[in-house]
N, C-alpha and C positions, 0 to 999 in steps of 0.2 A: 470368680463370681462373688466371693465373700472373703472375710478376713482370715478364715481358716485355710482356704486354698492359697491365699497370698503367703501365709506363713510357710506352707509346704513348698511352694514354688521358690521362695527366698532361701529356704534351707537346702533345697536341691541345687542352688547355684544359678537361678535364672538371672539374666542380665537386665531385663526389663519386666516389671509387673504390669500386665495388661488387664484392666478392669472392664468387664463386659457383662452382658446379660443374654446368654444364648436363647432364653425363652422368647426374646424379642427379635431374633434373627441373627444372621451372620455377624453383623457388627452392632448387635442390640445394645442399647444404652442401659447402664446400671444407674442406681440412685446416687445423688450427690453425697449422702452420708457414707455410702459404700466406698466411693472414691476417696473421701477424706480419711476413712479408717485405714485404707491400704497405704495412702500417702504417709500417714502417721507411723504405721508399722515400718515402712521402708526407711523413714527417717533420713532421707538423703543418701542412703547406701547404694540404692539403685534408682533409676528414674521410674516413674509411674506413667503408664499410658491409659487413656480412657476413650472408649468409643462413644460416639454421640448418635449412633443409629444408622440404619440403612435408609438414607434420606430421600425424600421426594424433592421436587423443585420448589422449595420454599426457603429462599435465602434468609428471610427474617427469622423464621423459626430455627433454622440451622445456626444462625449467628448467636441467638440467645442460648441455645444448647451448648455451643462451643464455649461461650463465656462462663456458663455454669460449671462445665467440666474444669476449666482453667481455675476458676475461683475455688473449687473444691479441692484442688491440689494436684491435678494432673500436669505432668511435664510435657507429654505428647497428647494432643487432642486429635482424635482420628475420626474423620468423616467419610462414611460410605456413600458414594454417589449413585445409589441404586436407581433412582427415578430420573437421572440425568441422561439426556439423549444426544446432546450436541456439545461441541466445544464452547459455544456461546453460553449455554446454560451452566456448564461447569465453571466457566470464568466468573459468572455472576455469583454463583454459590461460593466459590473459593475466595474471591476478593473480599467478600463480606465476612466470611468465617475468619480469614486471616486478620482482617482489621479488628474484629471483636476480641480476638486473642491477644494480638500484639499491642493493642492500645492498653490492655490490662497488664501485660508483662511481656516485653519483647524477647525475653529469653526462652519462653515456651515455644514448642514446636507444633506445627500443624501438619497432619498426615492426611493426604488425599488418597482415598482408596477407590479403585475400580475393580471390576470382577472378571475373572478369566472366563466364566460362563456367561458373558454379557449377551451373547446372541439368544440364549434361551430365556433371558429375563428382559430383553429389550433395553439394555443399558448402554452407556457410552463404552467404546473400545478402550482398553487400558493404554493402547499405543498413542491415543490422543492426549493422554493425561500429563506426561512430563513437561511439555512446553507450557501448557496452560498453568500447571502448578507453579512452575518457575516464574512465569509472568505475574502471578498473583502473590508471590512471596511465601508460598508454602515451603516446607522444609524437607518433606519426605513424600515419596509416592509409593503406593503399595498395590499389589494385586492379591485378591482373595477369591473364594468361591461364594456366590450369592446363595445358592441352594445347598444346604448341608444334607446331602443324601448319600454320602460315602464316596462320591466321585471327587477326584482331586484336581487341583489346578493343572497338573501335568496331563490330564485327559483333554483339556480344552486349549492349552497353549503348549506347543512343543518346546524343546530345549532352545532352538534357534529363536523362537518368538520371545522367550523369557530372557535370553541373552541380549536381544535387541532392546527389550524394555529396560533392563538393568543398565545397559550402556547409555541409552538415551537419557535416563535420569541422572546417572553419575556424570555424564559429560556436561550436564547443565548445573552441576554443583549440588545436586540433591542426594539425600540418602535414599536407598531403595530397599523395600521390604517385600518378601514373598510369603504367602500363607495359602491355606486352602487344603486341608486334609493331608498335610505333609506326614510321611511315614519314614521310619528308619531306612527303608529301602531306597528312599529318594535322596539320601544325604550325599551320595557320590555325585549325582547329577547336580545337586545344589552347589557343591563345592566347585564344580566347573562353571556354573552360571555366576557364582560369586556375588550374591546380594550382600548388602550391609547388615540386614536384619532378617531373621525368619520368625514367623509367628506360628505358634502351635497351641493346640488344646487337646484334641482327641488323642494324639499319640502319647501324651503324658497323663491321660486318663485311662490308659489301657485299651484304647480304641473306641470308646463310647464317650463323646464329648458331653453327654448329659450326666455322666457320673463325676466323681471328684478327681482332682489332680492327685497324683501319687509322687511323693518326694523322690523315691528311688528311680522313677522313670525320668524325672527332670534331671537327676544326676547322670543317668545313663546317656541321655541325649546330649547333655553338656560335654561329657567325656568324648562322645562320638564325633563332635564337631571341633574339639580342641586340637 
């Protein structure tokens, strides 16, 4: 959420620093200066990711937000497709987001995120995302929970679902990320599912994502997955 948390995450051994604003939702966007401050702190030691929001179907707005995050210093620009209901809408969103980012810097990566609890929020199924993301030139596909009420991704998608999602993305040459109230107890299953990236917040805040990241919990999680 801020430079202080970034320092704690970095000291704990985080591989990627993800800048977000939980007050604005699951993938709530933070301010450009917050992204820039974290990027300056990271200093190239680890990549910086930035969310651009739980987005509605507004490709122009999303493209401007993506460019802003890229310009502010994010290496991964992460778009949550909350208001997207069809593959066609997802394609329209992603091809424009990708263009805005890659025209600025082709080395930056675009993350397309769908939601494990898509049925309760009326959003696109994550299973539709890998092919669309690949066609549009995105680099990473991700699944998260839209509603942060303590229920995890594993309550909405079982191990087989998630293995299929990961395989679909990896077979298309994409990196695949899993997030959504991941707990220490989930790590054994995650090792079997074998995503490229896991995204966490609550578990390294002691269980409450609205409190601060704790360095010792980042270290503990890093050791557990090593």
